[in-house]
C-alpha positions in Angstrom: 0.0 0.0 0.0 1.1 3.6 -0.5 2.5 5.4 2.4 -0.2 7.9 3.4 1.2 10.9 5.3 -0.5 13.9 6.8 0.8 15.8 3.8 -0.6 13.6 1.1 -4.2 14.6 1.8 -3.3 18.1 0.8 -1.5 17.0 -2.4 -2.9 16.5 -5.8 -2.2 12.8 -6.2 -1.9 11.8 -9.8 -0.6 8.2 -9.8 1.6 5.6 -8.1 5.1 4.1 -8.6 4.9 0.8 -10.6 8.5 -0.1 -11.3 12.0 1.1 -10.2 15.1 0.7 -12.4 18.0 2.4 -10.7 17.4 6.1 -10.8 14.6 5.6 -13.4 11.1 5.2 -12.0 8.1 4.0 -13.9 4.8 5.7 -12.8 1.3 4.7 -13.6 -0.9 7.8 -13.9 -4.6 8.1 -12.9 -7.2 9.4 -15.3 -7.1 12.9 -13.8 -3.8 13.8 -15.4 -4.6 14.6 -19.0 -5.1 18.4 -18.7 -2.4 21.0 -19.4 -3.3 23.0 -16.2 -5.1 21.7 -13.1 -6.6 23.6 -10.2 -6.7 22.0 -6.8 -7.8 23.6 -3.5 -7.2 27.1 -4.9 -3.8 26.4 -6.3 -2.7 26.1 -9.9 -0.7 23.1 -11.0 0.9 22.4 -14.4 0.0 19.1 -16.1 2.4 16.2 -16.7 4.4 16.6 -19.9 7.9 15.7 -21.0 10.4 17.8 -19.1 8.1 18.6 -16.2 8.6 17.6 -12.5 6.5 15.3 -10.2 6.9 14.4 -6.6 6.9 10.9 -5.0 5.8 10.8 -1.4 8.1 8.6 0.8 7.6 9.4 4.5 9.0 12.8 5.4 10.5 13.2 1.9 9.0 14.4 -1.4 11.3 12.8 -3.9 11.5 14.8 -7.1 11.5 13.2 -10.6 11.9 14.8 -14.0 9.7 13.3 -16.7 11.7 11.8 -19.5 9.4 9.4 -21.3 5.6 8.9 -21.7 3.8 6.0 -23.3 0.6 4.0 -23.3 0.8 0.6 -21.5 -1.3 -2.2 -23.2 -3.0 -4.1 -20.4 -4.1 -6.9 -22.8 -0.6 -7.4 -24.2 -2.2 -9.1 -27.2 -0.6 -8.0 -30.5 -3.2 -10.0 -32.5 -6.0 -7.7 -31.3 -5.6 -4.2 -32.8 -8.7 -2.7 -31.4 -8.1 0.6 -29.6 -10.2 1.0 -26.4 -9.7 3.6 -23.7 -10.0 0.9 -21.0 -7.3 -1.2 -22.7 -4.5 1.3 -22.3 -3.2 3.2 -19.2 -0.9 6.2 -19.3 2.6 5.7 -17.9 5.6 7.9 -17.6 9.3 7.3 -16.8 11.0 9.8 -14.5 14.6 10.3 -13.5 15.2 11.0 -9.8 17.0 14.4 -9.4 16.5 15.3 -5.7 14.2 15.5 -2.7 12.3 17.9 -0.5 12.4 17.6 3.3 9.9 20.1 4.4 10.6 23.2 2.3 14.3 22.5 1.8 15.4 21.0 -1.5 18.6 19.0 -2.0 19.7 17.6 -5.4 20.9 14.1 -5.8 19.9 10.7 -4.3 18.8 11.9 -0.8 15.9 9.4 -0.6 14.7 6.5 -2.7 11.1 5.6 -3.7 9.3 2.4 -3.3 6.6 0.7 -5.4 3.1 2.0 -4.7 4.4 5.3 -3.4 1.9 8.1 -4.2 2.9 10.5 -7.0 1.8 14.1 -6.7 2.0 17.3 -8.7 4.4 19.9 -7.3 3.3 23.4 -6.4 4.8 26.5 -8.1 6.9 27.3 -5.1 8.4 23.8 -5.0 9.2 24.0 -8.7 10.9 27.4 -8.1 13.0 25.8 -5.4 14.1 23.0 -7.8 14.9 25.3 -10.7 16.3 28.4 -8.9 17.5 26.7 -5.7 16.6 27.4 -2.1 19.8 29.1 -1.2 19.5 32.5 0.6 20.2 35.3 -1.8 22.5 37.2 0.6 26.2 38.1 0.5 28.5 37.2 3.4 27.7 40.6 5.0 24.0 39.8 5.1 23.1 42.2 2.3 20.3 41.1 0.0 21.4 40.3 -3.5 19.2 42.0 -6.1 17.4 39.7 -8.6 18.1 39.5 -12.3 15.1 38.2 -14.3 15.8 37.2 -17.9 12.7 35.3 -18.7 10.3 32.5 -17.6 10.8 28.8 -17.1 9.1 26.8 -19.8 6.4 25.4 -19.5 5.6 26.5 -16.0 5.9 30.2 -16.6 7.9 30.8 -13.4 10.1 33.9 -13.4 13.7 32.8 -13.6 16.0 34.6 -11.2 19.5 34.2 -12.6 22.3 33.8 -10.1 24.3 36.5 -11.8 26.9 36.7 -9.0 28.0 33.2 -10.0 27.4 33.4 -13.8 29.5 36.4 -14.7 32.7 35.0 -13.1 32.6 32.0 -15.4 33.1 31.4 -19.1 29.8 31.6 -21.0 28.7 30.3 -24.4 25.5 31.2 -26.2 24.8 29.0 -29.2 21.9 29.1 -31.7 21.0 29.3 -35.4 20.1 32.5 -37.1 16.7 33.7 -35.8 16.7 31.6 -32.7 17.0 34.6 -30.3 20.8 34.2 -29.6 21.6 38.0 -30.0 18.6 38.9 -27.8 19.8 36.5 -25.0 23.3 38.0 -25.1 21.9 41.5 -24.9 19.3 40.7 -22.3 21.9 39.1 -20.0 24.2 42.1 -20.0 21.5 44.7 -20.1 19.9 43.4 -16.8 23.4 43.2 -15.2 24.3 46.8 -16.2 20.9 48.1 -15.0 21.8 47.0 -11.5 24.6 49.6 -11.6 23.6 52.3 -14.1 19.8 52.5 -13.3 19.3 51.0 -9.9 22.6 52.0 -8.3 22.7 48.9 -6.2 26.0 47.6 -7.7 29.4 49.1 -8.1 31.6 47.5 -10.8 34.8 49.1 -9.4 37.7 48.6 -11.8 36.0 45.8 -13.7 35.7 46.0 -17.5 33.3 44.7 -20.1 34.5 44.7 -23.7 32.1 43.5 -26.5 33.6 42.6 -29.9 31.0 43.4 -32.5 31.7 42.1 -36.0 28.6 43.4 -37.7 27.9 46.7 -36.0 24.8 45.3 -34.2 25.5 46.8 -30.8 26.5 50.4 -31.7 23.0 51.8 -31.2 22.9 54.7 -28.7 20.8 52.6 -26.2 21.6 49.1 -27.3 22.3 47.0 -24.1 23.1 50.2 -22.2 23.6 53.9 -23.0 26.5 54.0 -20.5 29.1 52.6 -22.9 32.0 53.8 -25.0 31.8 52.8 -28.7 35.0 52.3 -30.9 34.1 52.6 -34.6 37.2 51.1 -36.2 37.7 51.3 -39.9 40.4 50.3 -42.4 38.4 52.0 -45.3 39.1 55.5 -43.9 41.5 57.6 -45.8 44.6 58.6 -43.8 43.7 62.3 -43.9 40.0 61.9 -43.1 38.4 61.9 -39.6 41.7 62.4 -37.8 39.9 64.5 -35.1 37.0 62.0 -34.6 37.1 60.4 -31.1 37.1 56.6 -30.5 38.3 55.5 -34.0 41.6 54.2 -32.6 42.6 51.6 -30.0 45.5 52.8 -27.8 48.3 50.4 -27.5 50.9 51.3 -24.8 54.3 51.8 -26.4 55.9 49.5 -23.8 53.6 46.7 -25.0 54.1 47.4 -28.7 57.9 47.0 -28.6 57.6 43.4 -27.5 58.7 40.5 -29.6 55.6 38.4 -28.8 53.3 41.3 -29.5 54.9 42.0 -32.9 54.9 38.3 -33.7 51.2 38.4 -33.2 50.7 41.5 -35.3 52.8 40.4 -38.2 52.5 36.6 -38.0 56.2 36.0 -37.6 57.2 32.3 -37.8 59.1 30.9 -34.8 62.2 29.5 -36.4 63.5 32.4 -38.6 61.2 35.5 -38.5 60.8 35.8 -34.7 64.6 35.8 -34.2 65.0 38.5 -36.9 62.3 40.7 -35.2 64.2 40.2 -31.9 67.4 41.5 -33.6 65.6 44.5 -35.0 64.2 45.4 -31.6 67.5 44.9 -29.8 69.5 47.0 -32.2 67.1 49.9 -33.0 64.5 50.0 -30.2 66.2 48.7 -27.0 66.3 52.2 -25.4 63.8 55.0 -26.0 64.7 57.5 -28.6 67.7 55.5 -30.0 66.1 55.0 -33.4 65.1 58.6 -34.0 68.4 60.1 -32.7 70.6 57.8 -34.9 68.5 57.5 -38.0 70.8 59.5 -40.3 73.7 57.2 -39.3 71.6 54.1 -39.8 70.7 55.2 -43.4 74.3 56.0 -44.2 75.4 52.6 -43.0 72.7 50.9 -45.0 73.9 52.8 -48.1 77.4 51.6 -47.5 76.2 48.0 -47.0 74.3 48.0 -50.3 77.6 48.6 -52.2 80.0 46.5 -50.0 78.2 43.4 -51.2 76.2 43.9 -54.4 72.7 42.6 -54.0 69.6 43.6 -55.9 67.4 42.9 -52.9 69.5 45.3 -50.7 69.1 48.0 -53.3 65.3 47.6 -53.5 65.0 47.6 -49.7 67.1 50.8 -49.4 64.9 52.5 -52.1 61.8 51.5 -50.0 63.4 53.2 -46.9 63.9 56.4 -48.9 60.3 56.2 -50.2 58.9 55.8 -46.6 60.9 58.8 -45.5 59.5 60.9 -48.4 62.9 61.2 -50.2 63.7 60.8 -53.8 66.6 58.6 -54.7 68.8 61.4 -56.0 68.1 63.4 -52.8 70.5 61.0 -51.2 72.9 59.8 -53.9 73.1 59.7 -57.7 74.4 56.1 -57.2 71.0 55.0 -55.9 69.2 56.7 -58.8 71.3 55.1 -61.5 72.3 51.7 -60.1 71.1 48.7 -62.0 71.9 45.0 -61.2 73.5 42.5 -63.5 72.3 39.0 -62.4 75.0 37.2 -64.4 78.0 39.1 -62.9 76.2 39.8 -59.6 77.3 43.4 -59.7 75.9 46.9 -60.1 76.3 49.0 -63.3 75.0 52.3 -64.6 74.0 53.7 -68.0 75.1 57.1 -66.9 78.6 58.2 -65.8 79.2 58.0 -62.1 82.4 59.4 -60.4 84.8 56.5 -59.7 82.8 53.9 -61.6 84.8 52.1 -64.3 83.6 52.5 -67.9 83.2 49.3 -69.9 83.5 48.7 -73.6 79.8 48.7 -74.1 79.5 52.3 -72.8 78.2 51.2 -69.4 79.8 52.1 -66.1 80.5 49.3 -63.6 80.9 49.4 -59.8 84.0 47.7 -58.5 84.1 47.8 -54.7 86.4 50.6 -53.7 86.6 51.2 -49.9 87.9 54.8 -50.1 85.5 55.9 -52.8 82.6 54.4 -50.8 83.6 56.3 -47.7 83.6 59.6 -49.6 80.2 58.9 -51.0 78.9 57.9 -47.6 80.0 61.3 -46.2 78.1 63.0 -49.1 75.0 60.9 -48.1 75.2 62.0 -44.5 75.6 65.6 -45.6 72.5 65.5 -47.8 70.4 63.7 -45.1 71.4 66.3 -42.5 69.4 68.9 -44.5 66.2 66.8 -44.6 63.2 66.6 -42.1 61.7 63.2 -41.2 58.3 62.5 -39.7 59.0 59.7 -37.2 55.9 59.9 -35.1 54.4 56.6 -36.3 56.1 53.7 -34.5 54.7 51.1 -36.9 56.3 53.0 -39.9 59.5 53.2 -37.9 59.5 49.5 -37.4 59.0 49.0 -41.1 62.0 51.2 -41.9 64.1 49.5 -39.2 63.3 46.1 -40.6 64.4 47.1 -44.1 67.6 48.6 -42.7 68.4 45.5 -40.7 67.7 43.3 -43.6 70.2 45.2 -45.8 72.9 44.7 -43.1 72.2 41.0 -42.7 72.2 40.4 -46.5 75.7 42.0 -46.5 76.7 39.7 -43.7 75.1 36.6 -45.3 73.4 35.7 -42.0 69.9 35.2 -43.4 68.3 34.1 -46.7 66.1 36.8 -48.2 63.4 34.3 -49.2 62.9 33.3 -45.5 62.5 36.8 -44.2 60.8 38.4 -47.3 57.2 37.1 -46.3 57.5 38.9 -43.0 58.7 42.1 -44.7 55.7 41.9 -47.0 53.3 41.4 -44.2 54.7 44.3 -42.3 54.4 46.4 -45.5 50.8 45.4 -46.2 49.6 45.7 -42.6 51.3 48.9 -41.4 48.8 51.1 -43.2 45.8 49.2 -41.8 47.3 49.1 -38.3 47.8 52.9 -38.4 44.1 53.3 -39.1 42.9 51.3 -36.1 45.8 51.4 -33.5 47.5 54.4 -32.0 50.8 53.8 -30.0 50.8 55.9 -26.9 53.3 56.5 -24.2 53.0 54.9 -20.7 51.4 51.7 -19.8 47.7 52.6 -19.5 44.9 50.1 -20.2 43.4 50.0 -23.7 39.9 50.6 -22.4 39.1 53.3 -19.8 35.3 52.9 -19.6 33.5 50.2 -17.7 31.5 49.1 -20.8 33.1 49.2 -24.2 31.9 48.1 -27.7 34.4 47.6 -30.5 32.8 47.6 -33.9 34.5 45.8 -36.8 31.8 46.5 -39.3 34.1 48.7 -41.5 37.3 46.6 -41.0 38.7 44.4 -43.7 38.8 40.6 -43.2 42.5 40.3 -42.4 42.2 42.9 -39.6 39.0 41.3 -38.3 41.1 38.2 -37.5 43.9 40.3 -36.1 42.4 43.0 -33.9 40.4 40.7 -31.5 43.5 38.7 -30.9 45.5 41.8 -30.1 42.8 43.0 -27.7 42.6 39.6 -26.0 46.4 39.2 -25.7 47.0 42.7 -24.3 44.0 42.9 -22.0 44.7 39.4 -20.6 48.3 40.2 -19.9 47.5 43.6 -18.3 44.6 42.2 -16.2 46.9 39.4 -15.0 49.5 41.9 -13.9 47.1 44.4 -12.3 44.8 41.9 -10.5 47.2 40.8 -7.8 44.7 42.0 -5.2 41.9 40.1 -7.0 39.7 43.2 -7.0 38.6 43.3 -10.6 36.9 41.2 -13.3 37.4 41.5 -17.0 34.7 40.1 -19.3 35.5 39.8 -23.0 32.3 39.3 -25.0 32.7 38.0 -28.5 29.7 38.0 -30.8 29.9 35.8 -33.9 32.8 34.1 -32.2 33.3 31.5 -35.0 35.0 34.4 -36.9 38.1 34.2 -34.7 37.9 31.0 -32.8 37.6 28.7 -35.8 40.1 25.8 -36.1 39.2 25.2 -39.7 40.1 28.5 -41.4 41.6 28.2 -44.8 42.5 31.9 -45.1 45.7 31.7 -43.0 48.7 29.5 -42.5 48.7 26.7 -40.1 51.3 28.3 -37.8 49.4 31.5 -37.7 46.1 29.7 -37.0 47.8 27.7 -34.2 49.1 30.9 -32.6 45.7 32.6 -32.8 44.0 29.7 -31.1 46.8 29.4 -28.5 46.0 32.9 -27.3 42.4 32.2 -26.7 42.9 28.6 -25.4 45.3 30.0 -22.7 42.6 32.5 -21.7 39.9 29.8 -21.5 42.1 27.5 -19.5 43.9 29.9 -17.2 41.8 33.1 -17.3 39.6 32.4 -14.2 42.7 32.5 -12.0 43.2 36.1 -12.9 39.5 37.2 -13.1 39.4 37.1 -16.9 36.4 35.5 -18.5 35.0 35.0 -22.0 31.4 35.1 -23.2 31.2 33.7 -26.7 28.1 33.7 -29.0 28.0 31.8 -32.2 25.6 30.2 -34.7 28.1 27.5 -35.6 29.6 26.0 -32.5 31.1 23.1 -34.6 33.4 25.6 -36.2 34.9 26.7 -32.9 37.9 24.9 -31.4 36.7 21.9 -29.4 39.2 22.8 -26.7 37.5 26.2 -26.2 34.0 24.7 -26.2 34.9 22.0 -23.7 36.3 24.5 -21.2 33.1 26.7 -21.1 31.5 26.7 -17.6 27.9 27.6 -18.6 25.9 27.2 -21.8 22.9 28.9 -23.2 21.7 26.8 -26.1 19.1 28.0 -28.6 17.7 26.0 -31.6 20.4 24.1 -33.5 19.7 21.8 -36.3 23.1 21.1 -37.9 24.4 17.5 -37.1 27.9 18.7 -36.6 26.8 21.3 -34.0 24.7 18.7 -32.2 27.5 16.1 -32.1 29.9 18.7 -30.7 27.5 19.5 -27.9 26.9 15.8 -27.2 30.7 15.3 -26.8 31.5 18.4 -24.7 28.5 18.8 -22.5 28.0 16.0 -20.0 25.3 18.0 -18.1 22.7 17.7 -20.9 20.2 15.0 -20.3 18.5 13.0 -23.1 15.3 15.1 -23.1 17.2 18.4 -23.4 19.4 17.0 -26.2 16.3 15.9 -28.2 14.7 19.3 -27.6 17.5 21.4 -29.1 16.3 21.2 -32.8 12.7 22.0 -31.8 13.2 25.0 -29.6 11.0 28.0 -30.5 12.5 31.4 -31.0 13.6 32.9 -27.7 13.6 29.5 -26.0 17.0 28.5 -24.5 18.4 25.5 -22.6 20.5 26.6 -19.6 23.1 24.0 -18.5 26.5 24.0 -16.9 28.2 24.3 -13.5 25.7 26.9 -12.3 22.7 24.9 -13.0 22.0 21.6 -11.2 19.6 20.6 -14.0 19.2 21.7 -17.6 16.4 24.3 -17.6 14.4 25.6 -20.6 13.8 29.4 -20.4 11.7 31.6 -22.6 13.9 34.7 -22.7 12.1 38.1 -22.5 12.3 40.2 -25.7 14.2 43.4 -25.2 12.6 46.7 -26.5 13.7 47.6 -30.0 15.8 50.5 -28.7 17.8 48.2 -26.4 18.0 45.2 -28.7 20.9 44.6 -31.1 20.3 45.4 -34.8 20.1 41.8 -35.9 16.5 41.6 -37.3 15.8 40.6 -40.9 15.0 43.4 -43.3 11.2 43.7 -43.7 10.7 42.6 -47.3 7.2 44.0 -47.8 8.5 47.5 -46.8 10.9 47.2 -49.8 8.8 45.3 -52.3 5.6 47.3 -52.3 2.3 45.5 -53.0 0.3 47.0 -56.0 -3.4 47.4 -56.4 -6.1 46.8 -53.8 
């Protein structure tokens, strides 16, 4: 017989335990359980459906089970008779034991175990809230009440879901979902409600903590999107150098101390480890080891490079030297007639000139040939220095200075035969191609101040070319991670890097870049995802293609918000990396409605389905489809 307690007469009894298989319990339901909503003694109860919760009365415990299966049990068990009669079938459900109530206190896990014939009851709204939200007292160690953050309602019960934001935002977060599933609204809703605690309600002080949102498509640059208390960086590589120089927030400030760093420059220019990184190190050690050395000694460096070109004749050296003069705004004959007239003979590996040059030997063919002459070269070098001394050089752009220094160093090493041009040339070409773009988005500043000085920052890459879209986020991540690690010794700050459309920079299958560069890019973010929590540095990533993101990164996420996903590769990835998802939740993912999201991870004892509240249009990101009928006008009546 069922164990009747004083409690059970007050409960809505809907069935009894029929079979127990480990933590799976088979329950036979009575006929009063087919409605979606029930009312009993003035209280509202939700009906029994897949994913809902029921209670099993066992003495002082109300054991909680989550419904995973439902089927009709054939009492005749006769396959030869195909007649369907209502009295032939009874409704049964299979539930998984997830926890127990003792009084009003809920504990997850196997606290108590049911027996056959135990009564099964519907749970009240307050009991369900205790299961979903938890019964812990929302107070901090000082006894202050922690303000709630409501992001939506629990499906299907409609209970307001109070998010434990004080545990969520010091964890790595992932928001996954196909286009149109509500992914952008969830990201915006999460952070909007958090920011409102500080900027609207004044109940929270972020202190020195920072939030930086990387926006690839310009969806979050609206004046009030997420919050109006933010600083927006509108980066662009399409802007002409002369245009908009006075406009604020079109540059990211990189501290000069951080820029002149081998690792930093290796990131910026994709230097390979074996040959190009050592070359960069030699450039930095020779020209930029001490502040002001390069600017103060530039004339001497150029004169030495001129000499090196003619000590060992090399066509690459001559071309590099001409590039240096061009970067400095000089014409070849502003420095020396030799540079203007020198041509290279590949067969004889020497320079010649069609015009007469003082000290060059005239050949039988009417051309003039350079035969290395130490004294003659010294005299010409003095003339070069004299001409350079009358020139003015603009050396305020450190990136341009690095390009000049790299060319000068390469001229010297070609003379010394210490490197092969073909090994270093790709690095020089990358420096040449990227310096202009870098100068449009980065500004090198003195001191060692942080890149972002506001609490909330949005960096828009809408007008940035594809190459820089891969580069800038990595620079931001590397610099902010290093600086936060150094400055957070007192553990008094949090840094949240929020990456929308994260598959753009966290992909491990990109074909647009070399394997070494891709590995380096992923290493930067994988170190953050593995070690960041020790230094108060956390990632929030949002993506419509989780399968494209490095599996290492996905597996290290603490909490997941999963919207509708239908791609098999995406679903397989979640199945491999998320042990907290139960079978019901996994099967629900392809069928979630817009705005519905499954919450799972270390913060959530059970996977929960939430219907996220829609933000007002002024607060929501600009990610809606273009209204077609507003463009294609209907004709006629």
